[in-house]
C-alpha positions in Angstrom: 18.2 30.3 -6.6 14.5 30.8 -5.7 13.6 29.9 -9.3 15.7 26.7 -9.1 13.9 25.7 -5.9 10.6 26.3 -7.5 11.6 24.1 -10.5 12.7 21.4 -8.1 9.4 21.5 -6.3 7.4 21.3 -9.5 9.6 18.5 -10.8 9.2 16.5 -7.6 5.4 17.1 -7.6 5.2 15.9 -11.2 7.1 12.7 -10.4 5.1 11.9 -7.3 1.8 12.6 -9.1 2.8 10.4 -12.1 3.9 7.5 -9.8 0.7 7.8 -7.8 -1.6 7.9 -10.9 0.4 5.1 -12.6 0.3 2.7 -9.7 -3.2 3.4 -8.4 -4.8 4.0 -11.8 -3.5 0.8 -13.4 -4.4 -1.4 -10.4 -7.8 0.1 -10.2 -8.6 -0.2 -13.9 -7.3 -3.8 -14.0 -9.1 -5.1 -10.9 -12.2 -2.9 -10.6 -13.0 -2.3 -14.3 -11.4 -4.5 -16.9 -11.1 -7.8 -15.0 -13.5 -7.2 -12.2 -15.6 -10.3 -12.9 -12.6 -12.6 -13.3 -11.2 -11.5 -10.0 -14.5 -11.1 -8.1 -13.8 -14.2 -6.0 -10.5 -12.7 -4.9 -12.3 -9.6 -3.6 -11.7 -9.5 0.2 -15.0 -7.6 0.9 -17.6 -8.8 -1.6 -18.9 -5.4 -2.5 -17.6 -2.4 -4.4 -17.3 1.1 -2.9 -19.5 3.8 -4.5 -18.2 6.7 -6.6 -18.4 9.2 -3.7 -16.1 6.9 -1.7 -13.5 6.8 -4.5 -13.7 10.6 -5.1 -13.0 11.2 -1.4 -9.9 9.0 -1.6 -8.6 10.9 -4.7 -9.4 14.3 -3.1 -7.3 13.6 0.0 -4.6 12.0 -2.1 -4.3 15.2 -4.0 -3.4 17.2 -0.9 -1.0 14.3 0.2 0.9 14.6 -3.0 1.4 18.4 -2.4 2.7 17.8 1.1 4.9 14.9 0.0 6.3 17.1 -2.8 7.1 20.0 -0.5 8.9 17.9 2.2 10.8 15.8 -0.3 11.9 18.9 -2.1 13.3 20.4 1.1 15.1 17.1 1.7 16.7 17.3 -1.7 17.8 20.8 -1.1 19.3 19.8 2.2 21.2 17.0 0.3 22.5 19.5 -2.2 23.8 21.6 0.6 25.7 18.5 2.0 23.4 18.2 5.1 22.2 14.7 4.4 24.0 11.3 4.0 23.3 11.1 0.2 26.5 10.1 -1.7 27.8 9.7 -5.2 29.0 7.7 -7.1 27.5 4.3 -6.4 31.0 2.7 -6.2 31.9 4.9 -3.3 30.5 2.2 -1.0 30.0 -0.5 -3.7 26.9 -2.3 -5.0 26.6 -4.7 -2.1 26.1 -1.8 0.3 23.8 -0.2 -2.3 21.3 -3.0 -1.9 21.9 -3.3 1.8 21.0 0.4 2.1 17.6 -0.2 0.4 17.0 -3.1 2.9 17.8 -0.8 5.8 15.4 1.8 4.5 12.6 -0.9 4.3 13.3 -2.1 7.8 13.5 1.4 9.3 10.3 2.4 7.5 8.5 -0.7 8.6 9.4 0.1 12.3 8.6 3.8 11.9 5.2 3.0 10.2 4.1 0.5 12.9 4.8 2.7 15.8 3.5 6.0 14.3 0.5 4.0 13.2 -0.1 2.8 16.7 0.2 6.5 17.8 -2.4 7.5 15.2 -4.8 5.2 17.0 -4.5 7.2 20.2 -8.0 8.5 20.6 -7.4 12.3 20.1 -5.2 11.7 17.0 -7.6 9.1 15.6 -10.6 11.3 16.0 -9.1 14.4 14.4 -6.4 13.0 12.1 -6.3 9.2 11.3 -10.1 8.8 11.1 -9.8 10.4 7.6 -7.9 7.4 6.3 -10.3 5.0 8.1 -13.3 6.4 6.2 -12.2 3.9 3.6 -13.7 0.9 5.4 -13.6 -1.0 2.1 -10.5 0.6 0.5 -9.5 0.9 -3.2 -5.9 1.5 -4.5 -6.7 5.2 -4.3 -6.7 5.0 -0.5 -3.0 4.5 -0.5 -2.5 8.3 -0.1 -5.9 9.2 1.3 -4.6 10.9 4.5 -5.4 13.9 6.6 -2.8 16.6 5.9 -1.2 16.1 9.3 -0.9 12.4 8.8 0.6 13.0 5.4 3.4 15.0 7.1 4.0 12.1 9.5 4.0 9.6 6.6 6.5 11.5 4.4 8.8 12.3 7.3 10.4 8.9 6.8 12.2 10.4 3.8 14.2 13.0 5.8 14.6 10.5 8.6 16.3 8.1 6.1 18.2 10.9 4.4 19.8 12.0 7.7 20.5 8.5 9.2 21.3 6.1 6.4 24.2 6.7 3.9 22.6 6.2 0.5 22.9 6.8 -3.2 20.1 9.0 -4.6 18.8 6.2 -6.8 18.5 3.9 -3.8 15.9 6.1 -2.2 14.0 6.2 -5.5 13.9 2.4 -5.7 12.7 2.4 -2.1 10.0 4.9 -3.0 8.7 2.7 -5.8 8.7 -0.4 -3.6 6.9 1.5 -0.8 4.2 2.8 -3.1 3.7 -0.7 -4.6 3.3 -2.3 -1.2 1.0 0.5 -0.1 -1.2 0.1 -3.1 -1.2 -3.7 -2.8 -2.3 -3.3 0.9 -5.3 -1.2 -0.1 -6.0 -3.2 -3.3 -9.1 -5.0 -1.8 -8.1 -8.2 -3.5 -6.0 -11.1 -2.2 -3.4 -12.4 -4.7 -1.0 -14.4 -2.5 -1.3 -18.2 -2.7 -2.8 -20.7 -0.3 -0.7 -21.1 2.9 1.2 -17.9 2.5 0.0 -16.3 5.7 0.9 -19.3 7.8 4.1 -20.4 6.0 7.1 -20.4 8.4 9.0 -17.9 6.2 6.3 -16.0 4.2 4.1 -15.4 7.2 6.5 -12.6 8.1 5.4 -10.6 5.0 2.1 -8.8 5.0 -0.9 -9.4 2.7 -3.7 -7.4 1.4 -6.1 -9.3 3.7 -4.0 -8.2 6.7 -4.4 -4.5 6.0 -8.0 -4.8 4.7 -8.9 -6.3 8.1 -7.3 -3.2 9.7 -9.5 -0.9 7.7 -12.6 -2.9 8.6 -11.9 -3.8 12.3 -9.5 -0.9 13.2 -7.8 -2.1 16.4 -5.5 -4.7 14.9 -3.0 -5.3 12.1 -0.9 -2.2 12.2 2.1 -3.3 10.1 3.1 -2.2 6.6 5.6 -4.4 4.7 6.3 -7.0 7.3 4.3 -8.9 9.9 7.1 -8.7 12.4 5.9 -6.1 14.8 2.3 -7.2 14.8 3.4 -10.7 15.7 5.9 -9.8 18.5 3.5 -7.2 19.9 0.5 -9.5 19.6 -1.5 -7.0 17.6 -2.5 -9.4 14.7 -6.2 -10.1 14.7 -6.6 -13.6 16.1 -8.6 -14.7 13.0 -6.1 -13.2 10.5 -4.7 -16.4 9.1 -8.2 -18.1 9.0 -9.6 -15.1 7.2 -6.7 -15.2 4.7 -7.4 -18.9 4.1 -11.1 -18.4 3.6 -10.5 -15.8 1.0 -8.0 -18.0 -0.9 -10.5 -20.9 -0.7 -13.2 -18.6 -2.0 -10.9 -17.6 -4.9 -10.1 -21.2 -5.7 -13.8 -22.1 -5.6 -14.6 -19.2 -7.9 -12.0 -20.4 -10.4 -13.6 -23.8 -10.5 -17.0 -22.2 -11.0 -15.7 -20.0 -13.9 -14.0 -22.9 -15.6 -17.2 -25.0 -15.3 -19.3 -22.1 -16.7 -16.9 -21.8 -19.7 -17.1 -25.5 -20.3 -20.9 -25.5 -20.1 -21.0 -22.7 -22.7 -18.8 -24.7 -25.0 -20.8 -27.9 -24.7 -24.2 -26.3 -24.4 -24.9 -28.2 -21.2 -26.4 -26.4 -18.1 -24.2 -25.8 -15.1 -25.6 -26.9 -11.7 -23.1 -25.1 -9.5 -23.8 -22.4 -6.9 -26.0 -19.6 -8.0 -23.5 -16.8 -7.4 -24.3 -13.3 -8.6 -21.3 -11.6 -10.3 -20.7 -8.0 -9.4 -22.4 -5.1 -11.0 -20.7 -1.7 -11.4 
């Protein structure tokens, strides 16, 4: 039995590590290495973090993966013993509930994250725990898991909370995990990809953006939400310049696209380009 639990732990650690490396690595390579010049004008903070910064994010993420793996394994074991609300097969509750359960997980996690995040900004906890994450003032995708070990425990505790409160098929929580990691990486991406007007649209404004979380890393005492912009709006914790900042970055991106197109055209025709003298990034 002990050997079986050890196997489960290693299997979970392997899966979490692969997911983390796949999501963070691909996003980093695409935006920070391969297409860094193309997307430079989408960069929220117009500078790149140094190698030491990135190494620190990866180092703390390594310990986070270990902690996540241990707690998720214990939750799986609890499920195998019939202690959680995991069920099988899917048609026990039907496919409609299957998708509803994923939505419930997202809503529960969004609420859990907002309020535990606010707690992490209590001075004693911030100084000794949450400050580790805020060392990434200009975050990269690797910051998604760059937590102090105690904060990592708080972050992953959403999994047992879901498992003991929401009836769910095992695959539903896997889908939720992928969605959660994707939004987490997008929040720390450092680039704004959403279209003009998104942050002020009557419907889409309730969804968070990379600009929103980037401002939190830079300014600290605002913008605490994860997936949605619900709690920040009703608790008045959005930064007052959030929507204006989003619009400025989108306008910067659109202007950059025009400049790139004009540069390409000037190279084709052999004519000089009299646009803004903007320096492209150097890595």
